[in-house]
VMD Tcl script that draws the C-alpha trace (Angstrom):
set ca {
  {-10.13 -200.99 -220.87}
  {-11.49 -199.67 -217.50}
  {-8.95 -200.07 -214.71}
  {-10.46 -199.66 -211.10}
  {-7.03 -199.48 -209.50}
  {-6.12 -196.51 -211.66}
  {-9.32 -194.75 -210.64}
  {-8.64 -195.25 -206.94}
  {-5.15 -193.83 -207.19}
  {-6.03 -190.85 -209.28}
  {-6.10 -187.27 -207.87}
  {-9.84 -186.96 -208.43}
  {-10.53 -190.02 -206.30}
  {-8.39 -188.73 -203.44}
  {-10.32 -185.44 -203.39}
  {-13.64 -187.30 -203.39}
  {-12.54 -189.48 -200.49}
  {-11.43 -186.47 -198.41}
  {-14.73 -184.72 -198.99}
  {-16.63 -187.83 -197.96}
  {-14.62 -188.19 -194.74}
  {-15.06 -184.51 -193.88}
  {-18.81 -184.83 -194.34}
  {-18.88 -187.81 -191.98}
  {-16.85 -185.99 -189.31}
  {-19.06 -182.92 -189.56}
  {-22.19 -185.03 -189.13}
  {-20.66 -186.80 -186.09}
  {-19.68 -183.46 -184.52}
  {-23.20 -182.07 -184.76}
  {-24.69 -185.27 -183.42}
  {-22.35 -185.07 -180.34}
  {-23.10 -181.40 -179.98}
  {-26.78 -182.14 -179.71}
  {-26.48 -185.18 -177.49}
  {-23.62 -184.19 -175.19}
  {-23.64 -180.41 -175.21}
  {-20.26 -180.05 -176.94}
  {-19.60 -177.19 -179.27}
  {-22.82 -175.30 -178.53}
  {-24.26 -174.04 -175.30}
  {-27.27 -175.98 -174.17}
  {-30.25 -174.38 -172.47}
  {-30.41 -176.47 -169.32}
  {-33.01 -174.35 -167.62}
  {-36.05 -175.59 -169.52}
  {-36.89 -178.31 -167.01}
  {-35.83 -176.38 -163.92}
  {-38.85 -175.20 -161.91}
  {-39.21 -171.46 -161.67}
  {-38.15 -170.37 -158.18}
  {-40.53 -167.46 -157.97}
  {-43.45 -169.65 -158.96}
  {-42.37 -172.08 -156.26}
  {-42.44 -169.24 -153.73}
  {-45.91 -168.19 -154.81}
  {-47.16 -171.75 -154.49}
  {-45.84 -171.98 -150.97}
  {-46.63 -168.54 -149.61}
  {-49.34 -169.79 -147.32}
  {-47.04 -172.38 -145.80}
  {-44.03 -170.17 -145.06}
  {-45.59 -166.86 -144.07}
  {-43.86 -165.15 -141.18}
  {-45.42 -162.53 -138.97}
  {-43.86 -160.89 -135.94}
  {-41.15 -162.05 -133.59}
  {-42.82 -165.32 -132.65}
  {-42.73 -166.46 -136.17}
  {-45.30 -169.11 -136.27}
  {-42.56 -171.66 -135.70}
  {-40.07 -172.54 -133.62}
  {-38.47 -174.13 -136.63}
  {-37.60 -177.71 -135.83}
  {-34.33 -179.24 -136.93}
  {-35.82 -181.60 -139.48}
  {-37.77 -178.91 -141.31}
  {-34.94 -176.41 -141.23}
  {-32.36 -178.89 -142.45}
  {-34.66 -180.01 -145.21}
  {-35.06 -176.44 -146.40}
  {-31.44 -175.40 -146.06}
  {-29.88 -178.50 -147.54}
  {-32.49 -179.27 -150.19}
  {-30.82 -179.91 -153.51}
  {-34.04 -179.38 -155.41}
  {-34.58 -175.95 -153.90}
  {-30.97 -174.99 -154.27}
  {-30.74 -176.15 -157.86}
  {-33.97 -174.48 -158.78}
  {-32.71 -171.09 -157.65}
  {-29.08 -171.55 -158.55}
  {-29.73 -172.89 -162.03}
  {-32.40 -170.41 -163.00}
  {-30.33 -168.00 -165.06}
  {-33.28 -166.16 -166.45}
  {-34.55 -165.26 -162.98}
  {-31.57 -165.16 -160.65}
  {-28.95 -163.77 -163.00}
  {-31.25 -161.28 -164.59}
  {-32.27 -159.93 -161.22}
  {-29.26 -160.51 -158.97}
  {-26.47 -160.02 -161.46}
  {-27.98 -157.01 -163.15}
  {-25.74 -154.39 -161.62}
  {-26.66 -151.74 -164.15}
  {-30.38 -151.91 -163.39}
  {-29.95 -152.18 -159.66}
  {-27.41 -149.40 -159.48}
  {-29.49 -147.20 -161.71}
  {-32.35 -147.40 -159.23}
  {-30.17 -147.14 -156.16}
  {-28.21 -144.22 -157.50}
  {-25.01 -145.63 -156.08}
  {-21.68 -146.82 -157.38}
  {-22.42 -147.41 -161.06}
  {-23.63 -143.83 -161.43}
  {-20.52 -142.56 -159.72}
  {-18.25 -144.67 -161.90}
  {-19.89 -143.55 -165.11}
  {-19.46 -139.92 -164.09}
  {-15.83 -140.57 -163.33}
  {-15.26 -142.19 -166.72}
  {-16.84 -139.27 -168.54}
  {-14.16 -136.97 -167.13}
  {-11.53 -138.86 -169.09}
  {-13.13 -139.30 -172.52}
  {-13.57 -136.91 -175.41}
  {-17.11 -137.98 -176.29}
  {-16.08 -138.87 -179.83}
  {-16.09 -142.63 -179.40}
  {-12.50 -142.77 -180.60}
  {-9.33 -144.00 -178.95}
  {-7.76 -140.65 -178.14}
  {-5.47 -140.56 -175.16}
  {-7.79 -140.27 -172.13}
  {-5.15 -138.70 -169.93}
  {-4.61 -135.64 -172.06}
  {-7.95 -134.55 -173.50}
  {-11.16 -133.22 -172.01}
  {-13.36 -133.38 -175.12}
  {-13.06 -129.66 -175.89}
  {-10.32 -129.98 -178.46}
  {-7.72 -128.55 -176.10}
  {-4.80 -130.59 -174.83}
  {-5.06 -129.44 -171.23}
  {-7.26 -130.92 -168.51}
  {-9.71 -128.47 -166.97}
  {-8.53 -127.68 -163.45}
  {-12.10 -127.80 -162.14}
  {-12.32 -131.50 -162.97}
  {-9.34 -132.43 -160.78}
  {-10.50 -133.07 -157.19}
  {-8.63 -131.17 -154.52}
  {-7.80 -133.13 -151.35}
  {-7.79 -131.35 -148.01}
  {-7.37 -132.65 -144.45}
  {-9.97 -131.47 -141.97}
  {-9.31 -131.71 -138.22}
  {-11.82 -133.86 -136.33}
  {-12.26 -134.30 -132.58}
  {-14.42 -136.97 -130.89}
  {-15.16 -137.24 -127.19}
  {-15.93 -140.35 -125.11}
  {-16.51 -141.21 -121.46}
  {-14.99 -144.27 -119.79}
  {-17.84 -146.44 -118.50}
  {-17.70 -149.03 -115.74}
  {-16.05 -152.35 -116.45}
  {-18.24 -155.30 -117.35}
  {-20.73 -153.18 -119.31}
  {-19.92 -154.51 -122.76}
  {-23.11 -154.75 -124.82}
  {-23.76 -155.61 -128.45}
  {-26.92 -156.15 -130.50}
  {-26.28 -158.36 -133.54}
  {-28.62 -158.72 -136.52}
  {-27.97 -161.59 -138.95}
  {-29.33 -160.99 -142.47}
  {-29.16 -164.35 -144.26}
  {-29.70 -164.89 -147.98}
  {-32.54 -167.41 -148.40}
  {-32.41 -167.79 -152.18}
  {-31.99 -171.20 -153.78}
  {-28.19 -171.26 -153.98}
  {-27.55 -170.67 -150.26}
  {-28.23 -174.04 -148.61}
  {-24.55 -174.96 -148.19}
  {-23.58 -171.55 -146.79}
  {-26.40 -171.60 -144.24}
  {-25.26 -175.05 -143.10}
  {-21.65 -173.85 -142.88}
  {-22.71 -170.88 -140.73}
  {-24.68 -173.14 -138.40}
  {-21.93 -175.75 -138.15}
  {-19.20 -173.21 -137.33}
  {-21.23 -170.90 -135.10}
  {-19.38 -172.14 -131.99}
  {-16.21 -170.49 -133.33}
  {-18.05 -167.15 -133.55}
  {-19.73 -167.19 -130.14}
  {-16.88 -168.64 -128.05}
  {-15.33 -165.27 -127.12}
  {-18.72 -163.84 -126.23}
  {-19.39 -166.65 -123.75}
  {-15.87 -166.70 -122.28}
  {-15.75 -162.94 -121.73}
  {-19.34 -162.50 -120.47}
  {-20.38 -160.16 -123.26}
  {-23.97 -158.94 -122.92}
  {-25.44 -159.75 -126.32}
  {-28.71 -160.34 -128.09}
  {-29.25 -161.54 -131.66}
  {-31.96 -161.32 -134.27}
  {-32.26 -163.14 -137.59}
  {-33.99 -162.07 -140.82}
  {-33.54 -162.83 -144.53}
  {-32.70 -160.98 -147.76}
  {-36.24 -161.59 -149.07}
  {-37.75 -158.15 -149.62}
  {-41.21 -159.39 -150.61}
  {-44.18 -159.19 -148.26}
  {-43.50 -162.65 -146.88}
  {-40.13 -161.47 -145.56}
  {-39.33 -157.75 -145.62}
  {-37.34 -157.74 -142.38}
  {-39.55 -160.02 -140.29}
  {-37.99 -161.74 -137.29}
  {-37.12 -165.41 -137.64}
  {-37.31 -167.52 -134.49}
  {-38.10 -166.31 -130.98}
  {-36.38 -163.16 -129.72}
  {-35.73 -164.54 -126.22}
  {-33.83 -167.61 -127.44}
  {-30.71 -165.86 -128.82}
  {-29.42 -163.76 -125.91}
  {-26.57 -163.98 -123.43}
  {-29.18 -164.65 -120.74}
  {-30.50 -167.67 -122.65}
  {-26.92 -168.91 -123.18}
  {-26.15 -168.61 -119.45}
  {-29.26 -170.56 -118.53}
  {-28.75 -173.39 -121.02}
  {-25.80 -173.06 -123.39}
  {-26.54 -176.26 -125.28}
  {-30.12 -175.19 -126.02}
  {-28.95 -171.70 -127.02}
  {-26.52 -173.15 -129.57}
  {-29.15 -175.54 -130.87}
  {-31.71 -172.74 -131.24}
  {-29.33 -170.55 -133.24}
  {-28.19 -173.34 -135.54}
  {-31.78 -174.33 -136.25}
  {-33.10 -170.80 -136.76}
  {-30.27 -169.52 -138.97}
  {-31.11 -172.20 -141.54}
  {-33.78 -169.97 -143.02}
  {-34.38 -172.18 -146.05}
  {-33.87 -171.66 -149.76}
  {-37.32 -170.66 -150.99}
  {-36.84 -166.91 -150.67}
  {-36.88 -164.36 -153.45}
  {-33.97 -164.56 -155.93}
  {-33.89 -160.76 -155.82}
  {-31.77 -160.29 -152.68}
  {-32.21 -157.02 -150.76}
  {-30.08 -157.41 -147.64}
  {-29.60 -153.68 -147.00}
  {-33.31 -153.01 -147.34}
  {-34.45 -155.93 -145.16}
  {-31.84 -155.15 -142.50}
  {-33.19 -151.62 -142.23}
  {-36.79 -152.86 -142.26}
  {-36.04 -155.23 -139.35}
  {-34.79 -152.36 -137.21}
  {-37.70 -150.15 -138.21}
  {-40.08 -152.91 -137.14}
  {-38.49 -153.84 -133.81}
  {-36.18 -151.07 -132.59}
  {-38.84 -149.27 -130.54}
  {-41.44 -151.98 -130.08}
  {-41.98 -152.36 -126.34}
  {-42.92 -156.02 -126.58}
  {-39.76 -156.86 -128.54}
  {-37.01 -154.44 -127.51}
  {-34.09 -155.22 -129.81}
  {-31.94 -152.07 -129.72}
  {-30.29 -150.77 -126.55}
  {-29.00 -147.19 -126.41}
  {-25.64 -148.09 -124.85}
  {-24.93 -151.14 -127.02}
  {-23.05 -151.55 -130.28}
  {-25.26 -152.36 -133.26}
  {-23.67 -154.89 -135.63}
  {-25.41 -156.06 -138.81}
  {-23.93 -159.21 -140.40}
  {-25.01 -159.98 -143.98}
  {-24.43 -163.40 -145.58}
  {-25.09 -163.58 -149.33}
  {-23.56 -164.94 -152.55}
  {-25.13 -162.28 -154.79}
  {-25.15 -158.51 -155.19}
  {-27.62 -156.45 -153.18}
  {-30.62 -155.27 -155.20}
  {-32.21 -152.92 -152.69}
  {-33.98 -150.00 -154.41}
  {-31.97 -147.15 -152.86}
  {-28.30 -146.23 -152.66}
  {-25.75 -147.75 -150.30}
  {-25.22 -144.30 -148.77}
  {-28.91 -144.06 -147.94}
  {-28.98 -147.36 -146.06}
  {-25.75 -146.74 -144.15}
  {-27.00 -143.31 -143.09}
  {-30.36 -144.69 -141.95}
  {-28.72 -147.52 -140.02}
  {-26.32 -145.11 -138.29}
  {-29.29 -143.00 -137.24}
  {-30.34 -145.74 -134.81}
  {-27.30 -144.89 -132.66}
  {-26.40 -141.59 -131.01}
  {-22.79 -142.05 -132.10}
  {-22.00 -143.15 -135.66}
  {-19.14 -145.32 -134.45}
  {-21.54 -147.58 -132.54}
  {-22.85 -149.03 -135.82}
  {-20.85 -151.54 -137.87}
  {-21.84 -153.62 -140.89}
  {-19.98 -156.88 -141.43}
  {-20.46 -158.82 -144.66}
  {-19.68 -162.35 -145.85}
  {-20.16 -162.07 -149.61}
  {-18.84 -163.04 -153.02}
  {-15.71 -161.02 -153.75}
  {-14.68 -162.74 -156.97}
  {-16.73 -164.81 -159.38}
  {-15.56 -168.38 -159.95}
  {-17.86 -169.47 -162.76}
  {-21.10 -170.21 -160.93}
  {-23.83 -168.63 -163.02}
  {-25.98 -167.58 -160.07}
  {-23.29 -165.71 -158.13}
  {-22.32 -162.05 -158.42}
  {-19.85 -159.86 -156.58}
  {-21.41 -158.17 -153.53}
  {-19.99 -154.72 -154.26}
  {-22.71 -152.83 -152.40}
  {-22.33 -154.94 -149.26}
  {-18.57 -154.44 -149.39}
  {-19.01 -150.67 -149.76}
  {-21.46 -150.60 -146.85}
  {-18.90 -152.39 -144.67}
  {-16.25 -149.83 -145.63}
  {-18.55 -146.87 -144.98}
  {-19.31 -148.11 -141.47}
  {-15.73 -149.18 -140.69}
  {-16.91 -152.78 -140.57}
  {-15.25 -155.86 -142.04}
  {-16.00 -157.73 -145.28}
  {-14.82 -161.28 -146.00}
  {-15.11 -163.66 -148.94}
  {-17.91 -166.22 -148.72}
  {-15.64 -168.82 -150.35}
  {-13.12 -168.77 -147.51}
  {-13.18 -171.26 -144.65}
  {-16.20 -170.49 -142.45}
  {-14.48 -171.55 -139.24}
  {-11.80 -168.88 -139.67}
  {-14.29 -166.30 -140.98}
  {-16.55 -166.65 -137.95}
  {-13.77 -166.95 -135.38}
  {-12.10 -163.74 -136.60}
  {-15.42 -161.93 -136.92}
  {-16.49 -162.91 -133.40}
  {-13.19 -161.75 -131.93}
  {-13.41 -158.46 -133.83}
  {-16.89 -157.72 -132.49}
  {-15.89 -158.63 -128.92}
  {-12.94 -156.25 -129.18}
  {-15.32 -153.51 -130.28}
  {-17.19 -153.77 -126.99}
  {-13.96 -152.95 -125.16}
  {-13.03 -150.11 -127.52}
  {-13.98 -146.59 -128.53}
  {-15.12 -146.60 -132.16}
  {-14.56 -143.48 -134.25}
  {-17.22 -142.29 -136.64}
  {-14.68 -141.75 -139.47}
  {-11.42 -143.29 -140.64}
  {-8.40 -141.09 -139.74}
  {-5.97 -140.24 -142.50}
  {-3.09 -142.74 -142.42}
  {-4.48 -144.12 -139.16}
  {-2.84 -141.28 -137.19}
  {-4.62 -140.15 -134.02}
  {-3.91 -138.12 -130.87}
  {-5.35 -139.44 -127.60}
  {-5.98 -137.41 -124.44}
  {-7.42 -138.58 -121.11}
  {-8.70 -135.83 -118.80}
  {-6.67 -133.31 -120.78}
  {-3.39 -135.28 -120.63}
  {-1.96 -136.55 -123.92}
  {-1.27 -140.31 -123.87}
  {1.55 -141.44 -126.12}
  {1.28 -145.10 -125.11}
  {-0.97 -147.54 -123.29}
  {-3.41 -147.86 -126.15}
  {-3.71 -149.34 -129.64}
  {-5.68 -148.37 -132.73}
  {-7.38 -150.85 -135.07}
  {-7.46 -149.19 -138.50}
  {-9.76 -151.89 -139.92}
  {-12.62 -151.06 -137.54}
  {-11.37 -147.53 -136.78}
  {-11.47 -148.14 -133.03}
  {-9.27 -147.20 -130.06}
  {-8.58 -149.66 -127.27}
  {-6.67 -149.09 -124.02}
  {-4.36 -151.75 -122.65}
  {-5.59 -153.58 -119.55}
  {-2.94 -151.91 -117.40}
  {-3.72 -148.42 -118.77}
  {-7.50 -148.24 -118.49}
  {-8.78 -144.71 -117.75}
  {-10.71 -144.22 -114.53}
  {-14.46 -144.62 -114.62}
  {-15.99 -141.36 -115.84}
  {-12.75 -140.13 -117.43}
  {-13.06 -137.82 -120.44}
  {-11.33 -139.27 -123.50}
  {-10.67 -137.07 -126.55}
  {-9.44 -138.45 -129.87}
  {-8.15 -136.01 -132.49}
  {-7.29 -136.86 -136.07}
  {-7.35 -135.57 -139.63}
  {-9.98 -136.63 -142.16}
  {-9.21 -136.73 -145.86}
  {-11.85 -134.82 -147.83}
  {-12.17 -134.17 -151.55}
  {-13.38 -130.75 -152.63}
}
mol new
graphics top color blue
foreach p $ca { graphics top sphere $p radius 0.5 }
foreach p [lrange $ca 0 end-1] q [lrange $ca 1 end] { graphics top cylinder $p $q radius 0.2 }
display resetview
């Protein structure tokens, strides 16, 4: 006689029940995967508007030409651009555009001929070309166990001497160019820069520094390409002395350059283009021969300018008679934290190092970033900047032929010499700085 209880307790029934439950769980998993994005990566970019298309649609509205850029930008428009979630999300979320362009270090470096090429050459010195895992420290690919002596760089220390003349007091001048990333992910950073600008400019105002500022974007297309944002007369020490409140308001409004720029950031290129446009233009005289030139770049992605970092640093230094009068400061991504649109600004960091400037992380507190940067630039105006970085920071200082063992300090970060207030050389004094420069041969 058929016994249902016996069937339910039999081994066959238990196996059937387990298979049925497993099938149910698998079906539930795939349903949640599809609905909630668990287990598989969803393509969330399908409904995100293409940022470049958005730029093309709005070209006629946002075109900029010359120093009097068709605006003064009013606060409402600027804030709407800089803080717009739709713009920011469109750029930031567009992996296919932003990441492919901005994060593509191999393509960008291949064109620029900069660090990736150098690194690949360096790696080739330590592999055997076989694709295997042989010890890289002890083979050169020839089958021998000794490293070719020619491949080992020889370090020598060359003596360098630089000469300066002590100018009159109260003649501290600096020309500052802000290059601000205007891609879709930069609304918050632009707002942070505007909000904390007082911390940057405080020392300039308190110490009567003679300054003038220009603003451009990282957009290298024809709508940008180094064009001046705002009015050139609004961001000077003269304007600040006449009406400090208006000066601060003008900067904060103008530096919010919006988030509709190209996702292919070219800060080094556009910075150079700005100076090529306005350095010698009589109607808009930006550069002064006796002033420091400081370029400050703000960006959350790698530079994608077409040429090498060395090329841009050299061209920027050529605007000054002394290399030490040019510095590049950068506020960039130094470490990725999971945001798909961001990439480490290696080229900007290298440009800062090559010019003895300062690079800081864009994720740090903007108040402290700008306060320290402002103080550093003010100190430059009271210092003598060397064109190179001395080995181990060791220098020898002479004033009118007399060696000075004390009464001065040396800032290794900016490679600049500063005399103490009670040890200032006389006006017209000849100052000679000697040091050794580390060179690879």
